[in-house]
C-alpha positions in Angstrom: 93.7 95.0 128.5 97.1 94.8 126.7 98.4 91.4 125.7 100.2 89.6 128.5 102.3 86.6 127.3 102.5 85.3 130.9 98.8 84.5 130.8 97.4 82.0 131.3 99.9 80.9 133.9 101.2 77.3 133.7 99.1 74.7 135.5 96.1 76.9 136.0 92.6 76.7 134.8 92.0 78.8 131.8 89.1 81.2 131.9 87.2 81.9 128.6 87.0 85.6 129.5 90.8 85.8 130.1 91.6 83.9 126.9 89.1 86.1 124.9 90.7 89.2 126.3 94.2 87.9 125.4 93.2 87.0 121.9 91.5 90.4 121.4 94.5 92.2 122.7 96.8 90.2 120.4 94.6 90.9 117.4 94.6 94.6 118.2 98.4 94.6 118.5 98.8 92.7 115.2 96.4 95.0 113.4 98.2 98.1 114.6 101.5 96.8 113.3 100.2 95.6 109.9 98.4 98.7 108.6 98.8 98.9 104.8 99.5 102.6 105.0 102.4 102.0 107.4 103.7 99.4 105.0 103.4 101.8 102.0 105.1 104.6 103.8 107.9 102.3 104.9 108.4 101.1 101.3 108.4 104.6 100.0 111.4 105.5 102.1 113.5 102.6 100.9 116.1 102.7 98.1 114.8 104.3 94.9 113.3 101.9 92.5 116.0 100.8 90.1 113.6 100.9 87.1 116.0 103.4 85.5 118.8 100.8 85.3 118.7 99.1 81.9 119.6 95.5 81.5 122.2 94.2 79.0 119.3 92.7 77.0 117.4 96.1 76.9 120.6 97.7 75.6 121.0 94.9 73.0 124.5 94.2 74.4 125.8 90.7 73.7 129.1 89.1 74.4 131.1 86.7 72.3 132.5 84.8 75.2 129.8 82.4 76.6 130.9 83.0 80.2 130.6 86.7 79.8 127.1 86.3 78.3 126.1 84.0 81.2 127.3 86.7 83.6 125.4 89.4 81.8 122.3 87.2 81.9 122.6 86.8 85.7 123.1 90.5 86.2 120.0 91.1 84.1 118.1 88.6 86.4 119.2 90.6 89.5 118.2 93.9 88.0 114.7 92.5 87.1 114.4 90.9 90.6 114.9 94.2 92.4 112.6 96.3 90.3 109.3 97.1 91.9 106.1 97.1 89.7 
């Protein structure tokens, strides 16, 4: 029995068999959506891992102006945040 969000109907007595069937159907639906292999294949088709982009720190680039150095540090943080392990 597929999950039916209309069950149990309002103001009706709930049957344990009906509730069990609903919960089992919901569990099956969730499991079919959350397969690890599906997740892995979805991730594999996303943008290429930006591991090849070097940070300013990795390139040993520093700036004299403090504001420029802060900006470079924030860019480095962004690069590190989007890298996948």
